[in-house]
PyMOL Python script that loads the backbone (N, CA, C, O; Angstrom):
from pymol import cmd

cmd.read_pdbstr("""\
ATOM      1  N   CYS A   1      33.092  49.175 -63.696  1.00  0.00           N
ATOM      2  CA  CYS A   1      33.274  49.292 -62.041  1.00  0.00           C
ATOM      3  C   CYS A   1      32.146  49.269 -61.224  1.00  0.00           C
ATOM      4  O   CYS A   1      32.135  48.420 -60.332  1.00  0.00           O
ATOM      5  N   ASN A   2      31.130  50.070 -61.344  1.00  0.00           N
ATOM      6  CA  ASN A   2      29.741  50.552 -61.056  1.00  0.00           C
ATOM      7  C   ASN A   2      29.723  48.663 -60.003  1.00  0.00           C
ATOM      8  O   ASN A   2      29.927  48.417 -58.814  1.00  0.00           O
ATOM      9  N   LYS A   3      29.377  47.735 -61.216  1.00  0.00           N
ATOM     10  CA  LYS A   3      28.627  46.364 -60.357  1.00  0.00           C
ATOM     11  C   LYS A   3      30.061  46.054 -59.562  1.00  0.00           C
ATOM     12  O   LYS A   3      29.774  45.651 -58.435  1.00  0.00           O
ATOM     13  N   ILE A   4      31.071  46.088 -59.698  1.00  0.00           N
ATOM     14  CA  ILE A   4      32.113  45.553 -58.518  1.00  0.00           C
ATOM     15  C   ILE A   4      31.865  46.359 -57.867  1.00  0.00           C
ATOM     16  O   ILE A   4      32.290  45.706 -56.913  1.00  0.00           O
ATOM     17  N   SER A   5      31.496  47.404 -57.338  1.00  0.00           N
ATOM     18  CA  SER A   5      31.589  48.312 -56.216  1.00  0.00           C
ATOM     19  C   SER A   5      30.418  47.688 -55.768  1.00  0.00           C
ATOM     20  O   SER A   5      30.482  47.105 -54.685  1.00  0.00           O
ATOM     21  N   GLU A   6      29.471  47.693 -56.321  1.00  0.00           N
ATOM     22  CA  GLU A   6      28.096  47.299 -55.604  1.00  0.00           C
ATOM     23  C   GLU A   6      28.480  45.710 -54.494  1.00  0.00           C
ATOM     24  O   GLU A   6      28.035  45.355 -53.403  1.00  0.00           O
ATOM     25  N   VAL A   7      29.534  45.078 -55.480  1.00  0.00           N
ATOM     26  CA  VAL A   7      29.840  43.705 -54.889  1.00  0.00           C
ATOM     27  C   VAL A   7      30.365  43.768 -53.429  1.00  0.00           C
ATOM     28  O   VAL A   7      30.222  43.010 -52.470  1.00  0.00           O
ATOM     29  N   MET A   8      31.161  45.187 -53.640  1.00  0.00           N
ATOM     30  CA  MET A   8      32.532  45.196 -52.686  1.00  0.00           C
ATOM     31  C   MET A   8      31.340  46.027 -51.155  1.00  0.00           C
ATOM     32  O   MET A   8      31.384  45.668 -49.979  1.00  0.00           O
ATOM     33  N   LEU A   9      30.383  47.184 -51.764  1.00  0.00           N
ATOM     34  CA  LEU A   9      29.716  47.240 -50.395  1.00  0.00           C
ATOM     35  C   LEU A   9      28.590  46.232 -50.262  1.00  0.00           C
ATOM     36  O   LEU A   9      27.660  46.636 -49.564  1.00  0.00           O
ATOM     37  N   SER A  10      28.445  44.896 -50.818  1.00  0.00           N
ATOM     38  CA  SER A  10      27.384  44.096 -50.437  1.00  0.00           C
ATOM     39  C   SER A  10      28.340  43.523 -49.183  1.00  0.00           C
ATOM     40  O   SER A  10      27.747  43.033 -48.222  1.00  0.00           O
ATOM     41  N   LEU A  11      29.468  43.562 -49.172  1.00  0.00           N
ATOM     42  CA  LEU A  11      30.737  43.032 -48.119  1.00  0.00           C
ATOM     43  C   LEU A  11      30.918  43.777 -46.932  1.00  0.00           C
ATOM     44  O   LEU A  11      31.029  43.390 -45.768  1.00  0.00           O
ATOM     45  N   ASN A  12      30.935  45.319 -47.595  1.00  0.00           N
ATOM     46  CA  ASN A  12      31.125  46.176 -46.468  1.00  0.00           C
ATOM     47  C   ASN A  12      30.511  47.614 -46.770  1.00  0.00           C
ATOM     48  O   ASN A  12      30.925  48.613 -47.359  1.00  0.00           O
ATOM     49  N   PRO A  13      29.407  47.292 -46.142  1.00  0.00           N
ATOM     50  CA  PRO A  13      28.695  48.596 -46.830  1.00  0.00           C
ATOM     51  C   PRO A  13      28.944  49.957 -46.179  1.00  0.00           C
ATOM     52  O   PRO A  13      28.356  50.997 -46.476  1.00  0.00           O
ATOM     53  N   THR A  14      29.913  49.807 -45.232  1.00  0.00           N
ATOM     54  CA  THR A  14      30.410  51.266 -44.640  1.00  0.00           C
ATOM     55  C   THR A  14      31.752  51.289 -45.159  1.00  0.00           C
ATOM     56  O   THR A  14      32.690  51.838 -44.580  1.00  0.00           O
ATOM     57  N   TYR A  15      31.842  50.595 -46.420  1.00  0.00           N
ATOM     58  CA  TYR A  15      33.799  51.227 -47.117  1.00  0.00           C
ATOM     59  C   TYR A  15      33.623  52.095 -48.174  1.00  0.00           C
ATOM     60  O   TYR A  15      33.091  51.818 -49.249  1.00  0.00           O
ATOM     61  N   ALA A  16      34.225  53.471 -47.732  1.00  0.00           N
ATOM     62  CA  ALA A  16      33.932  54.567 -48.608  1.00  0.00           C
ATOM     63  C   ALA A  16      34.536  54.567 -50.085  1.00  0.00           C
ATOM     64  O   ALA A  16      34.199  55.256 -51.048  1.00  0.00           O
ATOM     65  N   TYR A  17      35.245  53.869 -50.010  1.00  0.00           N
ATOM     66  CA  TYR A  17      35.909  53.834 -51.523  1.00  0.00           C
ATOM     67  C   TYR A  17      36.088  52.992 -52.242  1.00  0.00           C
ATOM     68  O   TYR A  17      37.183  52.708 -52.728  1.00  0.00           O
ATOM     69  N   ALA A  18      34.832  52.315 -52.490  1.00  0.00           N
ATOM     70  CA  ALA A  18      34.488  51.252 -53.232  1.00  0.00           C
ATOM     71  C   ALA A  18      34.782  51.459 -54.925  1.00  0.00           C
ATOM     72  O   ALA A  18      35.463  50.805 -55.715  1.00  0.00           O
ATOM     73  N   ARG A  19      33.859  52.799 -55.099  1.00  0.00           N
ATOM     74  CA  ARG A  19      34.373  53.166 -56.664  1.00  0.00           C
ATOM     75  C   ARG A  19      35.809  53.160 -57.404  1.00  0.00           C
ATOM     76  O   ARG A  19      36.167  53.022 -58.573  1.00  0.00           O
ATOM     77  N   SER A  20      36.462  53.372 -56.173  1.00  0.00           N
ATOM     78  CA  SER A  20      37.679  53.789 -56.218  1.00  0.00           C
ATOM     79  C   SER A  20      38.634  52.540 -56.457  1.00  0.00           C
ATOM     80  O   SER A  20      39.406  52.268 -57.377  1.00  0.00           O
ATOM     81  N   LEU A  21      38.323  51.948 -55.395  1.00  0.00           N
ATOM     82  CA  LEU A  21      38.875  50.339 -55.140  1.00  0.00           C
ATOM     83  C   LEU A  21      38.392  49.509 -56.583  1.00  0.00           C
ATOM     84  O   LEU A  21      39.336  48.986 -57.175  1.00  0.00           O
ATOM     85  N   SER A  22      37.237  49.358 -57.119  1.00  0.00           N
ATOM     86  CA  SER A  22      36.795  48.877 -58.139  1.00  0.00           C
ATOM     87  C   SER A  22      37.787  49.033 -59.259  1.00  0.00           C
ATOM     88  O   SER A  22      38.432  48.094 -59.727  1.00  0.00           O
ATOM     89  N   SER A  23      37.883  50.574 -59.748  1.00  0.00           N
ATOM     90  CA  SER A  23      38.588  50.967 -60.554  1.00  0.00           C
ATOM     91  C   SER A  23      40.283  50.671 -60.472  1.00  0.00           C
ATOM     92  O   SER A  23      40.932  50.283 -61.443  1.00  0.00           O
ATOM     93  N   THR A  24      40.720  50.872 -59.444  1.00  0.00           N
ATOM     94  CA  THR A  24      41.942  50.373 -59.274  1.00  0.00           C
ATOM     95  C   THR A  24      42.694  48.985 -59.612  1.00  0.00           C
ATOM     96  O   THR A  24      43.736  48.733 -60.217  1.00  0.00           O
ATOM     97  N   LEU A  25      41.770  48.231 -58.997  1.00  0.00           N
ATOM     98  CA  LEU A  25      41.445  46.619 -59.285  1.00  0.00           C
ATOM     99  C   LEU A  25      41.936  46.366 -60.769  1.00  0.00           C
ATOM    100  O   LEU A  25      43.066  46.010 -61.102  1.00  0.00           O
ATOM    101  N   ILE A  26      40.693  46.663 -61.716  1.00  0.00           N
ATOM    102  CA  ILE A  26      40.595  46.760 -63.359  1.00  0.00           C
ATOM    103  C   ILE A  26      42.149  47.411 -63.750  1.00  0.00           C
ATOM    104  O   ILE A  26      42.781  46.636 -64.467  1.00  0.00           O
ATOM    105  N   GLU A  27      42.717  48.395 -63.491  1.00  0.00           N
ATOM    106  CA  GLU A  27      43.738  48.941 -63.771  1.00  0.00           C
ATOM    107  C   GLU A  27      44.766  48.001 -63.220  1.00  0.00           C
ATOM    108  O   GLU A  27      45.672  47.934 -64.050  1.00  0.00           O
ATOM    109  N   THR A  28      44.983  47.355 -62.331  1.00  0.00           N
ATOM    110  CA  THR A  28      46.027  47.223 -61.388  1.00  0.00           C
ATOM    111  C   THR A  28      46.166  45.291 -61.787  1.00  0.00           C
ATOM    112  O   THR A  28      47.015  44.524 -61.334  1.00  0.00           O
ATOM    113  N   ALA A  29      45.247  45.023 -62.564  1.00  0.00           N
ATOM    114  CA  ALA A  29      45.251  43.539 -62.983  1.00  0.00           C
ATOM    115  C   ALA A  29      45.696  43.688 -64.439  1.00  0.00           C
ATOM    116  O   ALA A  29      46.102  42.643 -64.947  1.00  0.00           O
ATOM    117  N   HIS A  30      45.699  44.713 -65.162  1.00  0.00           N
ATOM    118  CA  HIS A  30      46.317  44.674 -66.728  1.00  0.00           C
ATOM    119  C   HIS A  30      47.895  45.523 -66.272  1.00  0.00           C
ATOM    120  O   HIS A  30      48.827  44.845 -66.706  1.00  0.00           O
ATOM    121  N   SER A  31      48.223  46.351 -65.789  1.00  0.00           N
ATOM    122  CA  SER A  31      49.538  46.936 -65.020  1.00  0.00           C
ATOM    123  C   SER A  31      50.373  45.860 -64.513  1.00  0.00           C
ATOM    124  O   SER A  31      51.578  45.875 -64.763  1.00  0.00           O
ATOM    125  N   GLN A  32      50.022  45.231 -64.047  1.00  0.00           N
ATOM    126  CA  GLN A  32      50.908  44.018 -63.372  1.00  0.00           C
ATOM    127  C   GLN A  32      51.160  43.035 -64.307  1.00  0.00           C
ATOM    128  O   GLN A  32      52.349  42.742 -64.178  1.00  0.00           O
ATOM    129  N   GLN A  33      50.808  42.574 -64.918  1.00  0.00           N
ATOM    130  CA  GLN A  33      50.938  41.554 -66.258  1.00  0.00           C
ATOM    131  C   GLN A  33      52.030  42.433 -67.109  1.00  0.00           C
ATOM    132  O   GLN A  33      53.185  42.077 -67.342  1.00  0.00           O
ATOM    133  N   TYR A  34      51.371  43.739 -67.549  1.00  0.00           N
ATOM    134  CA  TYR A  34      52.084  44.370 -68.568  1.00  0.00           C
ATOM    135  C   TYR A  34      53.831  44.756 -67.942  1.00  0.00           C
ATOM    136  O   TYR A  34      54.867  44.886 -68.593  1.00  0.00           O
ATOM    137  N   PHE A  35      53.631  44.839 -66.689  1.00  0.00           N
ATOM    138  CA  PHE A  35      54.699  45.436 -66.244  1.00  0.00           C
ATOM    139  C   PHE A  35      55.643  43.829 -66.069  1.00  0.00           C
ATOM    140  O   PHE A  35      56.828  43.930 -66.386  1.00  0.00           O
ATOM    141  N   SER A  36      55.210  42.522 -65.632  1.00  0.00           N
ATOM    142  CA  SER A  36      55.998  41.634 -65.473  1.00  0.00           C
ATOM    143  C   SER A  36      56.600  41.288 -67.273  1.00  0.00           C
ATOM    144  O   SER A  36      57.700  40.778 -67.489  1.00  0.00           O
ATOM    145  N   LYS A  37      55.934  41.562 -68.031  1.00  0.00           N
ATOM    146  CA  LYS A  37      56.740  41.181 -69.408  1.00  0.00           C
ATOM    147  C   LYS A  37      57.739  42.993 -69.591  1.00  0.00           C
ATOM    148  O   LYS A  37      58.906  42.827 -69.946  1.00  0.00           O
ATOM    149  N   ASN A  38      57.418  44.161 -69.424  1.00  0.00           N
ATOM    150  CA  ASN A  38      57.911  44.898 -70.643  1.00  0.00           C
ATOM    151  C   ASN A  38      58.826  45.649 -69.139  1.00  0.00           C
ATOM    152  O   ASN A  38      59.902  46.128 -69.496  1.00  0.00           O
ATOM    153  N   LEU A  39      58.590  45.777 -67.841  1.00  0.00           N
ATOM    154  CA  LEU A  39      59.244  46.375 -66.955  1.00  0.00           C
ATOM    155  C   LEU A  39      58.984  45.832 -65.577  1.00  0.00           C
ATOM    156  O   LEU A  39      58.290  46.226 -64.640  1.00  0.00           O
ATOM    157  N   PRO A  40      59.784  44.778 -65.769  1.00  0.00           N
ATOM    158  CA  PRO A  40      59.827  43.565 -64.196  1.00  0.00           C
ATOM    159  C   PRO A  40      60.357  44.452 -62.771  1.00  0.00           C
ATOM    160  O   PRO A  40      60.186  43.840 -61.716  1.00  0.00           O
ATOM    161  N   GLY A  41      60.874  45.596 -62.684  1.00  0.00           N
ATOM    162  CA  GLY A  41      61.555  46.113 -61.967  1.00  0.00           C
ATOM    163  C   GLY A  41      60.210  46.513 -60.915  1.00  0.00           C
ATOM    164  O   GLY A  41      60.211  46.526 -59.684  1.00  0.00           O
ATOM    165  N   LEU A  42      59.151  46.809 -61.805  1.00  0.00           N
ATOM    166  CA  LEU A  42      57.621  47.691 -60.893  1.00  0.00           C
ATOM    167  C   LEU A  42      56.762  46.403 -60.337  1.00  0.00           C
ATOM    168  O   LEU A  42      55.590  46.509 -59.978  1.00  0.00           O
ATOM    169  N   THR A  43      57.459  45.248 -60.317  1.00  0.00           N
ATOM    170  CA  THR A  43      56.671  44.710 -59.465  1.00  0.00           C
ATOM    171  C   THR A  43      57.185  43.515 -59.240  1.00  0.00           C
ATOM    172  O   THR A  43      58.115  43.214 -59.989  1.00  0.00           O
ATOM    173  N   ASP A  44      56.658  42.201 -57.896  1.00  0.00           N
ATOM    174  CA  ASP A  44      57.066  41.543 -57.413  1.00  0.00           C
ATOM    175  C   ASP A  44      56.768  40.043 -58.299  1.00  0.00           C
ATOM    176  O   ASP A  44      57.062  38.951 -57.811  1.00  0.00           O
ATOM    177  N   ILE A  45      56.144  40.198 -59.664  1.00  0.00           N
ATOM    178  CA  ILE A  45      55.487  39.390 -60.211  1.00  0.00           C
ATOM    179  C   ILE A  45      56.663  38.739 -61.273  1.00  0.00           C
ATOM    180  O   ILE A  45      57.387  39.501 -61.913  1.00  0.00           O
ATOM    181  N   SER A  46      56.782  37.195 -61.399  1.00  0.00           N
ATOM    182  CA  SER A  46      57.544  36.488 -62.447  1.00  0.00           C
ATOM    183  C   SER A  46      56.535  36.298 -63.931  1.00  0.00           C
ATOM    184  O   SER A  46      55.431  36.829 -63.810  1.00  0.00           O
ATOM    185  N   THR A  47      56.713  35.825 -64.866  1.00  0.00           N
ATOM    186  CA  THR A  47      56.022  35.601 -66.067  1.00  0.00           C
ATOM    187  C   THR A  47      55.756  34.592 -66.022  1.00  0.00           C
ATOM    188  O   THR A  47      54.699  34.341 -66.601  1.00  0.00           O
ATOM    189  N   GLU A  48      56.391  33.535 -65.430  1.00  0.00           N
ATOM    190  CA  GLU A  48      56.030  32.306 -64.908  1.00  0.00           C
ATOM    191  C   GLU A  48      54.645  32.159 -64.397  1.00  0.00           C
ATOM    192  O   GLU A  48      53.921  31.257 -64.818  1.00  0.00           O
ATOM    193  N   GLN A  49      54.306  32.892 -63.630  1.00  0.00           N
ATOM    194  CA  GLN A  49      53.553  32.651 -62.602  1.00  0.00           C
ATOM    195  C   GLN A  49      52.236  34.103 -62.813  1.00  0.00           C
ATOM    196  O   GLN A  49      51.533  34.418 -61.853  1.00  0.00           O
ATOM    197  N   ASP A  50      52.146  34.614 -63.788  1.00  0.00           N
ATOM    198  CA  ASP A  50      51.779  36.279 -63.834  1.00  0.00           C
ATOM    199  C   ASP A  50      49.879  36.179 -63.683  1.00  0.00           C
ATOM    200  O   ASP A  50      49.238  37.168 -63.326  1.00  0.00           O
ATOM    201  N   GLU A  51      49.113  34.659 -64.067  1.00  0.00           N
ATOM    202  CA  GLU A  51      47.779  35.290 -63.513  1.00  0.00           C
ATOM    203  C   GLU A  51      47.752  34.704 -62.284  1.00  0.00           C
ATOM    204  O   GLU A  51      46.948  35.362 -61.624  1.00  0.00           O
ATOM    205  N   LYS A  52      48.203  33.808 -61.612  1.00  0.00           N
ATOM    206  CA  LYS A  52      48.071  33.081 -60.285  1.00  0.00           C
ATOM    207  C   LYS A  52      48.498  34.411 -59.367  1.00  0.00           C
ATOM    208  O   LYS A  52      47.986  34.827 -58.328  1.00  0.00           O
ATOM    209  N   PHE A  53      49.567  34.894 -60.098  1.00  0.00           N
ATOM    210  CA  PHE A  53      50.345  36.116 -58.718  1.00  0.00           C
ATOM    211  C   PHE A  53      49.159  37.304 -58.829  1.00  0.00           C
ATOM    212  O   PHE A  53      48.605  37.603 -57.772  1.00  0.00           O
ATOM    213  N   VAL A  54      48.766  37.958 -59.992  1.00  0.00           N
ATOM    214  CA  VAL A  54      47.717  39.173 -60.402  1.00  0.00           C
ATOM    215  C   VAL A  54      46.551  38.489 -59.251  1.00  0.00           C
ATOM    216  O   VAL A  54      46.428  39.085 -58.181  1.00  0.00           O
ATOM    217  N   PHE A  55      45.746  37.288 -59.490  1.00  0.00           N
ATOM    218  CA  PHE A  55      44.841  37.032 -58.867  1.00  0.00           C
ATOM    219  C   PHE A  55      45.021  37.201 -56.974  1.00  0.00           C
ATOM    220  O   PHE A  55      44.324  37.899 -56.237  1.00  0.00           O
ATOM    221  N   ASN A  56      46.200  36.294 -56.586  1.00  0.00           N
ATOM    222  CA  ASN A  56      46.230  36.382 -55.333  1.00  0.00           C
ATOM    223  C   ASN A  56      46.630  37.502 -54.750  1.00  0.00           C
ATOM    224  O   ASN A  56      46.326  37.853 -53.610  1.00  0.00           O
ATOM    225  N   PHE A  57      47.615  38.336 -55.843  1.00  0.00           N
ATOM    226  CA  PHE A  57      47.495  40.289 -55.527  1.00  0.00           C
ATOM    227  C   PHE A  57      46.491  40.708 -54.839  1.00  0.00           C
ATOM    228  O   PHE A  57      46.351  41.052 -53.665  1.00  0.00           O
ATOM    229  N   LEU A  58      45.830  40.633 -55.709  1.00  0.00           N
ATOM    230  CA  LEU A  58      44.058  41.293 -56.051  1.00  0.00           C
ATOM    231  C   LEU A  58      43.534  41.172 -54.698  1.00  0.00           C
ATOM    232  O   LEU A  58      43.393  41.924 -53.733  1.00  0.00           O
ATOM    233  N   ASN A  59      43.199  39.439 -55.094  1.00  0.00           N
ATOM    234  CA  ASN A  59      42.708  39.018 -53.458  1.00  0.00           C
ATOM    235  C   ASN A  59      42.959  39.509 -52.492  1.00  0.00           C
ATOM    236  O   ASN A  59      42.038  40.054 -51.883  1.00  0.00           O
ATOM    237  N   GLN A  60      43.975  39.523 -52.074  1.00  0.00           N
ATOM    238  CA  GLN A  60      44.707  39.779 -50.627  1.00  0.00           C
ATOM    239  C   GLN A  60      44.295  41.501 -50.549  1.00  0.00           C
ATOM    240  O   GLN A  60      43.749  41.967 -49.549  1.00  0.00           O
ATOM    241  N   LEU A  61      44.640  42.328 -51.738  1.00  0.00           N
ATOM    242  CA  LEU A  61      44.506  43.583 -51.573  1.00  0.00           C
ATOM    243  C   LEU A  61      42.789  44.140 -51.439  1.00  0.00           C
ATOM    244  O   LEU A  61      42.383  45.050 -50.716  1.00  0.00           O
ATOM    245  N   VAL A  62      42.196  43.507 -52.128  1.00  0.00           N
ATOM    246  CA  VAL A  62      40.772  44.216 -52.002  1.00  0.00           C
ATOM    247  C   VAL A  62      40.080  43.262 -50.490  1.00  0.00           C
ATOM    248  O   VAL A  62      39.346  43.889 -49.726  1.00  0.00           O
ATOM    249  N   PHE A  63      40.314  42.165 -50.273  1.00  0.00           N
ATOM    250  CA  PHE A  63      39.710  41.975 -49.013  1.00  0.00           C
ATOM    251  C   PHE A  63      40.447  42.262 -47.967  1.00  0.00           C
ATOM    252  O   PHE A  63      40.044  41.796 -46.901  1.00  0.00           O
ATOM    253  N   SER A  64      41.614  43.026 -47.949  1.00  0.00           N
ATOM    254  CA  SER A  64      42.266  43.403 -46.662  1.00  0.00           C
ATOM    255  C   SER A  64      41.890  44.723 -46.772  1.00  0.00           C
ATOM    256  O   SER A  64      42.440  45.162 -45.762  1.00  0.00           O
ATOM    257  N   ALA A  65      41.360  45.642 -47.266  1.00  0.00           N
ATOM    258  CA  ALA A  65      40.210  46.838 -47.489  1.00  0.00           C
ATOM    259  C   ALA A  65      39.058  46.948 -47.251  1.00  0.00           C
ATOM    260  O   ALA A  65      38.355  47.914 -46.956  1.00  0.00           O
ATOM    261  N   LEU A  66      38.851  45.788 -47.404  1.00  0.00           N
ATOM    262  CA  LEU A  66      37.287  45.744 -47.157  1.00  0.00           C
ATOM    263  C   LEU A  66      37.049  44.761 -45.967  1.00  0.00           C
ATOM    264  O   LEU A  66      36.075  44.011 -45.911  1.00  0.00           O
ATOM    265  N   LYS A  67      37.664  44.806 -45.375  1.00  0.00           N
ATOM    266  CA  LYS A  67      37.713  43.990 -43.861  1.00  0.00           C
ATOM    267  C   LYS A  67      37.302  45.008 -43.033  1.00  0.00           C
ATOM    268  O   LYS A  67      38.000  46.017 -42.925  1.00  0.00           O
ATOM    269  N   PRO A  68      36.149  44.872 -42.366  1.00  0.00           N
ATOM    270  CA  PRO A  68      35.694  45.838 -41.267  1.00  0.00           C
ATOM    271  C   PRO A  68      36.648  46.473 -40.359  1.00  0.00           C
ATOM    272  O   PRO A  68      37.632  45.735 -40.318  1.00  0.00           O
ATOM    273  N   VAL A  69      36.794  47.351 -39.718  1.00  0.00           N
ATOM    274  CA  VAL A  69      38.096  48.013 -38.476  1.00  0.00           C
ATOM    275  C   VAL A  69      37.157  47.601 -37.241  1.00  0.00           C
ATOM    276  O   VAL A  69      37.528  47.814 -36.086  1.00  0.00           O
TER     277      VAL A  69
END
""", "prot")
cmd.dss("prot")
cmd.show_as("cartoon", "prot")
cmd.util.cbc("prot")
cmd.orient("prot")
């Protein structure tokens, strides 16, 4: 998580939650794939596109959060 948060801070040095976002990123990547197979009501993902969905979802989440205000 530390390395990921360092990359995030290189993109936006004023972002206050880099470590929290990096751990959320890792956890969410696993959770969304698990949900798609076992608890599909908890995600927008379909089993046919799980890897692409997770990448796109997390990409949008991280870069939206890191966008300077």
